[in-house]
N, C-alpha and C positions, 0 to 999 in steps of 0.2 A: 504494500500500500504506500503510495507516495502522494503528497499534497504539496501544491505549489502556491505561493502567495506572491502577488506583485503589487507595485505601487500604483497610485491613482493615475488616471489619464494615460495608461499604457506605456508610460515612460520607464525604461529600465534603469534602476539605480543599484548601488551597492547594498541597498537594504533589502533586496529581494531574498527570500528564504525558501529553501526546500526542506520539507519534513520527511524524514525516512526513519520510522520507528525501528528499533532493534527487535528482531524476532529471535527468540531463543527456543531451542528444542528442549523439551523436558527430558531429563535423563531417567527420571522415575515417573511412573504413572500414578502412584499413590503415596501419600504422606501419612505418617502415624499421627495420632493425637498429640503425643509428646513433641514431635517435630513442629507441629502447628503452634502449640503453646509456646515453645522456645522461640520460634520466629516472631510471634506476637510480642513477647517480652523484650526481645532484642530490638525490634522496631520501635517499641515504646520508649525504651531507654535511649536509643540513638536520637529520636525526635526530641526528647527532653533535653539531652545534652546540647543538641544543635540550637534549640530555642533559648536555652540559658546563655549560650555563647552570643547569639544575636542580640539578646536583650542587654547583656553586659557591654557589648560593643556600642550599642545605641546609647546606653546611659553614659558611657565614657565620652562619646562624641558630644552629647548634649551638655554634659557637665563642663567640658572644655569650652563649649560655645557660651554657656552661661557665665563662666569666669571671664572670658574675653569681653563679652558685652558689658558686664558690670564694671570691669576695669576701665574700659573705654568711656563709658558713661561717667564714671567717677572722675576721670581725667578731663573730660569735656566740660563738666559743670565747674570744675576748679579753674581751668585755663580760660575758657571763653566767657564764663559768667561770674568769675571771681567769688565763688562760693567756697567757704572754708570747710572742706570735708575732712572729718577726722578719720573715719574708717568705714568700710562696707562689710557686711556679713551676708553669706549666701546659704540657702538651704534648698535641698531637693525634696519636693513633696511626692513626686512620682518620677518615673523614668523620663517623662516629657515635660514636667512642670517644676519650675523653680521660682523662688522668692528672693529678692535682694532687698536688704535694708541698709540705707546709707545714713550715717550719723553726721550731722552738720552742726556748725556752731549755733548757739542759741540766737544770736543777733541776726544771722542770715535766715534762720528758720522762721522768725516772726516778721521779717521784712516783706513789704509788698512785692518786691522783685522776685521773691521765691515762688510766687504763683507761676511765673514763667517756667520754672523748673518742673512743676507738676505737668504743665502742658508738654514740655519737652520729653518727660518720662512717658506720657501717654503716646506721643508720636513715635518714640523709640520702640515701645511695646508693640504698636500696630505694625511697625516696620519689620521687626524680627520674628514675631510670633507666626507659627505655622501650625498645621494639624499634628505635627510630631515634635514641636518645641514651643513652650510658652514660658515667658518670664514676666514677673511683675515687680515694680519698684515701690518701695515704701521709704519714707524719710522720718527721722526722729531727731529732736534737738539733743545736743550734748549737754549733759548735766554732770555735776560732781559725783552723783550716785549711780551712774550706769553700772548695772551688775551684768557683766558679760556671761556669768554662769547661768543667769536666767535666759539670756539669748541662746546659749548653748542648749539648755533644756527645751527650748522651743524649736530646736533643730538647726539653728544657724551655726553650723560647725566650721564653715570656711570663712576666713578673714582676709581682707585685702586692705592694705594701707595702715597708717598709724604705727603704733608701737612695734 
């Protein structure tokens, strides 16, 4: 059995494909129940291992992307908008969903100019979010009593900038 696909308008391109499935001759006519059960468990384990590998690679890629976006946004608001950022923390909610919290000076946080940063954060979020990656930004003012252990307990385990 052979199947041919071609591009639209009858124009031949390098993307034309021919499908030729592999046909194997069975060496055995019958399989025992034990062989069937063993094949099932092997296939199940192989699929689980492959799925875990794919999920780990996707998480690793998304985490790196979240770290880069947060660092770039942190630098942008410091350089272009003269906001005094102290540090940023990042947490992973799911494989595809991340939260960044950026701690800024109290005076910048209460200024009218800071409203532009919220708009900039919304714009950045819309720009980078896809169906396989989402990030959201939150801001908080710096105080003497910031307890980073509480941020850690909320899942913000990655830190950028500052100390």
